[in-house]
C-alpha positions as CSV (number, residue, x, y, z in Angstrom):
1,M,15.9,140.5,66.4
2,P,18.7,138.0,65.7
3,G,17.8,134.6,64.1
4,S,18.2,131.1,65.2
5,L,20.0,127.8,64.1
6,A,18.9,124.4,64.7
7,A,20.7,121.0,64.1
8,R,18.2,118.2,64.0
9,D,19.6,114.6,64.7
10,I,22.7,115.0,62.5
11,S,25.6,112.5,62.0
12,K,28.7,112.8,60.0
13,Q,31.2,110.1,59.0
14,Y,34.5,110.3,57.2
15,A,35.8,107.1,55.6
16,A,35.1,104.4,58.5
17,V,35.2,106.9,61.2
18,Q,32.0,108.0,62.8
19,V,32.6,111.6,63.7
20,L,29.2,112.9,64.9
21,D,26.4,110.6,65.8
22,H,22.7,111.7,65.9
23,V,23.6,115.2,67.4
24,S,20.9,117.8,68.1
25,L,21.6,121.5,69.1
26,V,19.5,124.5,69.1
27,V,21.1,127.9,68.9
28,S,18.7,130.8,70.0
29,P,19.3,134.6,70.2
30,G,21.6,135.4,73.2
31,D,22.8,132.0,73.6
32,R,26.4,131.6,74.6
33,I,27.4,127.9,73.9
34,G,30.8,126.4,74.5
35,I,31.6,123.0,72.6
36,V,34.1,120.9,74.4
37,G,35.7,117.5,74.0
38,P,39.1,115.8,73.1
39,N,41.2,116.8,70.1
40,G,39.9,115.2,66.9
41,I,36.4,114.4,68.5
42,G,34.5,116.6,65.8
43,K,34.2,120.0,67.3
44,S,35.3,121.9,64.3
45,T,33.4,119.5,62.0
46,L,30.1,120.4,64.2
47,L,30.7,124.3,63.6
48,R,31.4,123.7,59.8
49,L,28.2,121.6,59.6
50,L,26.2,124.5,61.3
51,A,27.9,127.0,59.1
52,G,26.7,124.9,56.0
53,L,30.2,124.6,54.8
54,E,29.7,120.7,55.0
55,E,26.6,118.5,54.7
56,P,25.7,116.1,57.3
57,D,25.3,112.3,56.2
58,R,21.9,112.2,58.1
59,G,19.7,114.9,59.7
60,R,19.3,118.4,58.8
61,I,20.3,122.0,59.9
62,A,17.8,124.8,59.5
63,G,18.1,128.4,60.5
64,V,16.9,132.0,60.3
65,G,19.3,134.8,59.5
66,A,22.9,135.2,58.6
67,V,25.4,132.7,60.1
68,G,29.1,133.7,60.4
69,Y,32.0,131.3,60.8
70,L,35.4,132.1,62.0
71,P,37.9,129.1,61.5
72,Q,40.6,128.0,63.8
73,E,43.4,129.6,62.0
74,P,43.2,132.6,59.4
75,E,42.9,131.0,55.9
76,P,44.4,133.7,53.6
77,R,44.1,133.4,49.9
78,A,46.8,134.1,47.6
79,G,47.9,137.7,47.5
80,E,44.8,138.6,49.9
81,S,45.2,141.9,51.6
82,V,43.9,142.3,55.3
83,L,41.1,144.4,54.0
84,A,39.9,141.9,51.5
85,Y,40.1,139.3,54.2
86,L,38.0,141.3,56.5
87,G,35.5,141.8,53.6
88,R,35.3,138.2,52.9
89,R,35.0,137.0,56.3
90,T,32.3,139.5,57.4
91,G,30.4,139.6,54.0
92,D,30.0,143.3,54.6
93,T,29.6,145.4,51.3
94,E,28.5,148.5,52.6
95,P,30.2,151.7,51.1
96,D,31.7,152.8,54.5
97,F,33.3,149.2,55.3
98,A,36.8,150.1,54.4
99,A,36.6,153.2,56.8
100,R,35.1,151.1,59.6
101,A,37.7,148.5,59.0
102,G,40.5,150.9,59.0
103,R,39.3,152.4,62.3
104,M,38.9,148.8,63.8
105,L,42.4,147.9,62.7
106,A,44.0,151.0,64.2
107,R,42.0,150.3,67.6
108,L,43.8,146.8,67.5
109,G,47.2,148.2,66.8
110,L,47.2,147.5,63.1
111,S,47.0,151.0,61.8
112,G,47.6,151.5,58.2
113,R,47.9,147.8,57.7
114,S,44.7,147.3,55.6
115,D,46.6,146.9,52.3
116,D,49.3,144.6,53.8
117,Q,49.0,140.9,52.8
118,L,47.4,138.8,55.5
119,A,50.1,136.0,54.7
120,A,52.8,138.5,55.8
121,L,51.5,139.1,59.2
122,S,52.9,137.7,62.4
123,G,50.9,135.3,64.6
124,G,49.8,137.8,66.9
125,E,48.9,140.3,64.1
126,A,46.9,137.7,62.2
127,A,45.2,137.1,65.4
128,R,44.2,140.8,65.7
129,A,43.0,140.7,62.1
130,A,40.8,137.6,63.0
131,L,39.5,139.7,65.9
132,A,38.7,142.5,63.8
133,S,36.6,140.5,61.4
134,I,34.6,139.2,64.6
135,L,34.1,142.8,66.0
136,L,33.0,144.1,62.5
137,A,30.6,141.5,61.8
138,R,26.9,141.7,61.7
139,F,25.7,138.0,61.9
140,D,22.7,136.6,63.4
141,V,24.6,133.5,64.8
142,F,28.3,133.6,65.2
143,L,30.4,130.2,65.0
144,L,33.9,130.9,66.5
145,D,36.5,128.1,66.3
146,E,39.4,128.9,68.9
147,P,38.8,132.6,68.7
148,T,41.2,133.3,71.7
149,N,44.4,131.5,70.0
150,N,47.3,134.1,70.0
151,L,45.2,137.1,71.4
152,D,47.0,139.1,74.2
153,F,45.3,140.2,77.3
154,A,43.8,143.2,75.9
155,G,42.4,141.5,72.8
156,L,40.7,138.9,75.0
157,E,39.2,141.5,77.2
158,L,38.0,143.2,74.0
159,L,36.4,139.9,72.7
160,E,34.7,139.4,75.9
161,R,33.2,142.7,76.0
162,F,31.9,142.4,72.5
163,L,30.5,139.1,73.4
164,D,28.8,140.3,76.5
165,R,26.9,143.0,74.5
166,L,26.1,140.9,71.6
167,E,22.3,139.9,70.9
168,A,23.2,137.1,68.5
169,G,23.6,133.5,69.5
170,V,27.2,132.4,69.7
171,V,28.7,128.8,69.5
172,L,32.2,128.6,70.3
173,V,35.1,126.2,70.7
174,S,37.9,127.3,73.1
175,H,40.7,125.9,75.2
176,D,40.7,129.1,77.4
177,R,39.0,127.9,80.6
178,A,39.0,131.5,82.0
179,F,37.4,132.9,78.8
180,L,34.7,129.8,78.9
181,D,34.0,130.9,82.5
182,R,33.5,134.4,81.6
183,V,31.5,134.0,78.3
184,V,29.5,130.9,78.0
185,T,26.2,130.0,79.8
186,R,25.8,126.6,78.4
187,V,28.3,123.9,77.6
188,V,28.0,121.0,75.1
189,E,30.4,118.1,75.5
190,I,31.0,115.7,72.7
191,E,31.6,112.2,74.0
192,A,34.4,110.4,72.6
193,E,33.1,106.9,73.3
194,T,29.6,107.5,71.6
195,R,30.1,110.8,69.4
196,R,27.1,111.9,70.9
197,V,26.5,115.2,72.9
198,H,25.5,116.1,76.5
199,E,24.5,119.6,77.6
200,Y,25.3,121.2,80.9
201,A,23.8,124.6,81.9
202,G,26.3,127.2,83.3
203,T,30.0,128.1,82.9
204,W,33.1,125.9,82.2
205,S,33.8,125.6,86.0
206,E,30.1,124.4,86.7
207,Y,30.2,122.0,83.8
208,E,33.6,120.6,85.1
209,A,31.9,120.1,88.6
210,A,28.8,118.6,87.2
211,R,30.9,116.2,85.0
212,E,33.1,115.1,87.8
213,R,30.0,114.3,90.0
214,A,28.4,112.4,87.2
215,R,31.8,110.4,86.5
216,A,31.8,109.6,90.3
217,Q,28.3,108.4,90.2
218,H,28.8,106.1,87.2
219,A,32.0,104.8,88.8
220,R,30.1,103.9,92.0
221,E,27.0,102.3,90.0
222,F,29.5,100.2,88.0
223,A,31.2,99.1,91.0
224,E,28.0,98.1,92.6
225,Y,26.9,96.4,89.2
226,A,30.2,94.6,89.1
227,G,29.9,93.3,92.5
228,E,26.4,92.0,92.1
229,R,27.4,90.3,88.9
230,A,30.2,88.6,90.5
231,R,28.1,87.3,93.3
232,Y,25.5,86.0,91.1
233,T,27.9,84.5,88.8
234,A,29.5,82.7,91.8
235,L,26.3,81.6,93.0
236,L,25.3,80.1,89.6
237,R,28.6,78.4,89.2
238,A,28.2,76.8,92.7
239,R,24.5,75.8,92.0
240,R,25.7,73.9,88.6
241,G,28.5,72.3,90.6
242,E,26.2,70.9,93.0
243,A,24.0,69.6,90.3
244,R,26.8,67.9,88.4
245,T,27.7,66.4,91.9
246,L,24.2,65.2,92.6
247,G,23.9,63.9,89.1
248,T,26.6,61.1,89.9
249,Q,24.7,60.2,93.1
250,Q,21.5,58.1,93.9
251,T,19.0,60.7,94.8
252,G,15.4,61.3,94.7
253,R,13.5,63.0,92.1
254,R,12.4,65.6,94.6
255,A,16.0,66.6,95.6
256,T,17.0,66.7,91.8
257,N,14.1,69.0,91.0
258,A,14.8,71.3,93.8
259,L,18.4,71.6,92.9
260,R,17.5,72.3,89.3
261,G,15.2,75.2,90.6
262,K,17.9,76.8,92.5
263,V,20.2,76.8,89.3
264,R,17.3,78.3,87.4
265,Q,16.8,80.8,90.2
266,A,20.5,81.9,90.3
267,K,20.3,82.2,86.4
268,H,17.3,84.4,86.4
269,L,18.9,86.7,89.1
270,L,22.1,87.1,86.9
271,E,19.8,87.8,83.8
272,R,17.6,90.4,85.6
273,L,20.5,92.4,86.6
274,D,20.5,95.7,85.0
275,E,23.6,96.1,83.0
276,V,26.0,99.3,83.7
277,E,28.6,100.0,81.1
278,K,32.2,100.2,82.5
279,P,33.2,103.9,82.8
280,W,35.0,105.0,79.6
281,S,38.7,105.9,80.1
282,P,39.8,108.6,77.6
283,W,43.3,109.0,76.2
284,R,45.4,110.9,78.6
285,L,48.5,112.7,77.8
286,Q,51.2,110.9,79.7
287,L,54.1,113.5,79.5
288,E,57.4,112.4,81.2
289,L,60.0,115.1,81.0
290,A,63.4,115.1,81.9
291,S,64.1,115.0,85.7
292,A,67.8,115.9,85.7
293,P,68.0,120.0,85.4
294,P,71.0,121.6,84.0
295,T,73.3,123.0,86.6
296,G,74.3,126.6,86.6
297,L,73.8,128.9,83.7
298,V,71.4,127.8,80.9
299,V,71.3,130.7,78.7
300,E,72.5,134.4,78.8
301,L,71.8,137.5,76.7
302,A,74.0,140.6,77.1
303,G,72.8,143.7,75.6
304,A,71.1,141.8,72.9
305,V,69.5,143.5,70.0
306,V,67.5,141.7,67.3
307,E,66.2,143.7,64.2
308,R,63.4,142.1,61.9
309,G,62.6,144.5,59.1
310,S,61.5,147.7,60.8
311,F,61.1,145.9,64.2
312,R,63.8,146.3,66.8
313,L,63.9,144.6,70.1
314,G,66.4,145.5,72.8
315,P,68.9,145.9,74.1
316,V,67.9,142.9,76.5
317,S,70.1,141.6,79.1
318,L,69.1,138.3,81.1
319,E,70.3,135.1,82.5
320,L,68.5,131.9,83.0
321,Y,69.5,129.2,85.4
322,G,68.5,125.5,85.9
323,G,65.0,125.6,87.7
324,D,64.2,129.1,86.4
325,R,60.4,129.3,85.4
326,F,60.5,132.4,83.2
327,A,57.2,133.7,81.8
328,I,57.4,136.5,78.8
329,V,54.2,138.7,78.5
330,G,53.2,141.6,76.5
331,A,50.9,143.0,73.8
332,N,50.8,141.2,70.3
333,G,53.6,142.5,68.3
334,S,55.8,143.6,71.2
335,G,58.4,141.0,70.5
336,K,57.9,137.8,72.7
337,S,58.4,135.3,69.8
338,T,61.5,137.5,68.8
339,L,63.0,137.2,72.3
340,I,62.4,133.4,72.2
341,G,64.3,133.3,68.8
342,A,67.2,135.1,70.3
343,L,67.3,133.0,73.5
344,L,67.3,129.8,71.2
345,G,69.9,131.2,68.9
346,E,67.5,131.1,65.9
347,L,67.8,134.9,65.1
348,P,71.0,136.7,64.8
349,L,72.0,139.5,67.2
350,T,72.6,142.9,65.6
351,E,74.2,143.8,68.9
352,G,75.3,142.1,72.2
353,S,76.0,138.5,72.9
354,R,74.6,135.1,73.7
355,R,76.0,132.3,75.8
356,V,74.7,128.8,76.5
357,G,75.6,126.7,79.4
358,P,77.0,123.3,79.2
359,A,74.8,120.1,78.4
360,V,71.7,122.3,77.6
361,V,69.2,120.4,75.5
362,F,66.4,122.7,74.4
363,G,62.9,121.7,73.4
364,E,61.1,124.3,71.5
365,L,57.3,124.6,70.8
366,S,56.9,127.3,68.2
367,Q,53.6,129.1,67.9
368,A,53.5,128.0,64.3
369,R,53.8,124.3,65.2
370,D,56.0,123.7,62.3
371,R,58.9,121.7,63.8
372,F,58.1,118.7,61.3
373,A,57.7,119.2,57.5
374,G,57.7,115.9,55.7
375,V,56.1,112.5,56.8
376,L,55.9,112.7,60.5
377,L,57.3,109.3,61.4
378,D,60.5,110.0,59.2
379,E,61.0,113.4,60.5
380,F,60.4,112.4,64.2
381,A,62.8,109.4,63.9
382,R,65.6,111.5,62.6
383,A,64.9,114.4,65.1
384,S,64.7,112.1,68.1
385,G,67.3,109.4,67.2
386,L,65.0,106.7,67.6
387,D,64.3,103.8,65.1
388,Q,61.1,103.9,63.4
389,T,59.6,101.3,65.7
390,E,60.5,103.2,68.9
391,A,59.3,106.4,67.3
392,R,55.9,104.7,66.4
393,T,55.5,103.4,70.0
394,L,56.4,106.8,71.5
395,L,54.1,108.7,69.2
396,A,51.2,106.4,69.9
397,K,51.4,107.3,73.6
398,F,50.6,110.8,72.3
399,A,47.6,109.4,70.4
400,L,49.2,109.7,67.2
401,G,48.3,106.4,65.4
402,A,49.5,104.5,62.2
403,D,47.4,106.5,60.0
404,D,48.8,110.0,61.5
405,V,52.5,109.0,61.5
406,A,52.2,108.2,57.8
407,R,51.1,111.5,56.9
408,P,52.9,114.8,56.1
409,A,53.0,116.9,59.1
410,S,51.3,119.7,57.1
411,R,48.2,117.5,57.0
412,L,48.0,117.1,60.7
413,S,45.8,119.3,62.7
414,P,47.5,121.9,65.0
415,G,46.6,119.9,67.9
416,E,48.1,116.7,66.5
417,R,51.4,118.8,65.7
418,T,51.5,120.0,69.1
419,R,51.4,116.5,70.5
420,A,54.3,115.4,68.2
421,A,56.3,118.2,69.5
422,L,55.6,117.3,73.1
423,A,56.7,113.7,72.2
424,L,59.9,115.1,70.9
425,F,60.7,116.7,74.1
426,A,60.2,113.3,75.8
427,A,62.4,111.6,73.3
428,R,65.3,113.9,73.7
429,G,65.3,114.5,77.4
430,A,64.9,118.2,76.8
431,N,66.2,120.1,80.0
432,C,65.2,123.6,79.0
433,L,61.7,124.0,77.5
434,V,60.9,127.1,75.6
435,L,57.0,127.2,74.7
436,D,55.3,129.7,72.7
437,E,51.5,129.6,73.4
438,P,51.8,125.9,74.5
439,T,47.9,125.6,75.2
440,N,46.9,126.7,71.9
441,H,45.1,123.8,69.9
442,L,45.3,121.4,73.0
443,D,42.1,120.1,74.4
444,L,41.2,120.9,78.0
445,E,42.3,117.6,79.4
446,A,45.5,117.5,77.6
447,I,46.0,121.0,79.1
448,D,45.5,119.6,82.4
449,E,47.9,116.8,82.0
450,L,50.4,119.5,80.6
451,E,50.2,121.4,83.7
452,S,50.7,118.4,85.9
453,A,53.8,117.5,83.9
454,L,55.2,120.9,84.1
455,A,54.3,121.2,88.0
456,G,56.9,118.4,88.4
457,Y,59.5,119.5,85.8
458,R,62.9,120.6,87.4
459,G,64.6,121.8,84.2
460,C,64.4,125.5,83.0
461,L,61.1,126.7,81.6
462,V,60.5,129.6,79.3
463,V,56.8,130.3,78.2
464,V,54.9,132.8,76.3
465,T,51.1,132.4,77.0
466,H,47.9,134.5,77.2
467,D,46.1,131.7,79.0
468,R,45.4,133.2,82.2
469,R,44.5,129.9,84.1
470,F,47.6,128.2,82.6
471,L,49.7,131.2,83.7
472,E,48.5,131.1,87.3
473,R,49.2,127.3,87.7
474,L,52.8,127.5,86.4
475,D,54.2,129.0,89.4
476,V,56.7,131.1,87.6
477,T,59.7,132.5,89.4
478,R,60.4,135.5,86.9
479,T,58.4,137.5,84.5
480,I,59.5,139.9,81.8
481,E,56.9,142.4,80.2
482,L,57.7,143.6,76.9
């Protein structure tokens, strides 16, 4: 039988920041636990602590059996081959491992790629290599950090089937709501205000409904408490005012004592009132996108062919106009990011032509989230045309504070780099957004905000996504499948 894992009252702090506070979690065989919460709240830290890659400041972690951890992004070592990466991630040293790994890679469309360097793979290919490491593993507890990132629909289905048959316990972090609905049976929410956890039985949708009910109940209780407190405070103020007035007059001792009793009674009522904390308001992504769409043609490809090494895409002919909501779908490695590069003019055409309409301002969110290279504030100010004070103010609206903007962008998390790119869209007034897997690395509430912003966006939208719920809500007008 698979083993189990337990975190007992663990806490973790980095410098002055409390990341996790008195967190307990038990993972038993067959468990399917989804960890949710805002970006930077400590979800990945919790997985790393459970995996034994970091030590808690307080509390302890105990387990029985082998624990496997898959990080948010593949972390290749210098010169590491795909096969070596799979062996390292799975810990498998059996003689037949290379043969089994080769068959799994072939099943995932990476036939003959065992000896290729992992760092040379595309984002989609690296995602399939990471998926192979899960499917080949024989752990007692699986810890998966964003396992759906960059997976195509076939890969998602394969992962879901694997987890459905697995006897081991699974703890995962994911932004994919459809995936959470299909896989998890328990949701653990890390609260931003307390850095503690609350557990909910059921799927993501059941958790979401329970959370909204709890928030509504809390809001009602606080409103009732605030009303009672205001009433008792006004009563106490009135009684004290009466006492002061009475003190200036010639009155009997009996009247004075009676009034003093009323003051004590009003004070006692106020002190006995059970305090209800004000509902916490989390940071929300307030994304204001350009309201003036481009008129007429935005971009046209005519008989376009792109060649990247041995890969050839095309010929492709398409025209995009203001207001188009264009989705690009297809298997990993089919050329979706290549088509985006051609539309943006970032990749040269071997054949055909590209034409861009007047006054078009592109806003690109690349899959690699590598728009900024140096210190974020300096790079953002240059790219946006804002001075540093204006840039700081705008980045702060996207939850990127003074410490974040002073760091090299390479040291920011993928979610932080995503928010910086979204802030640039707002600064530049982009009227044609080209988004490659935009929901990767965003927390679930930020995805909701992004969906709301895009619902009212009147510019041209080009999106590559494997997030099924996100795609349903985009209301696309055209789709191309590669």
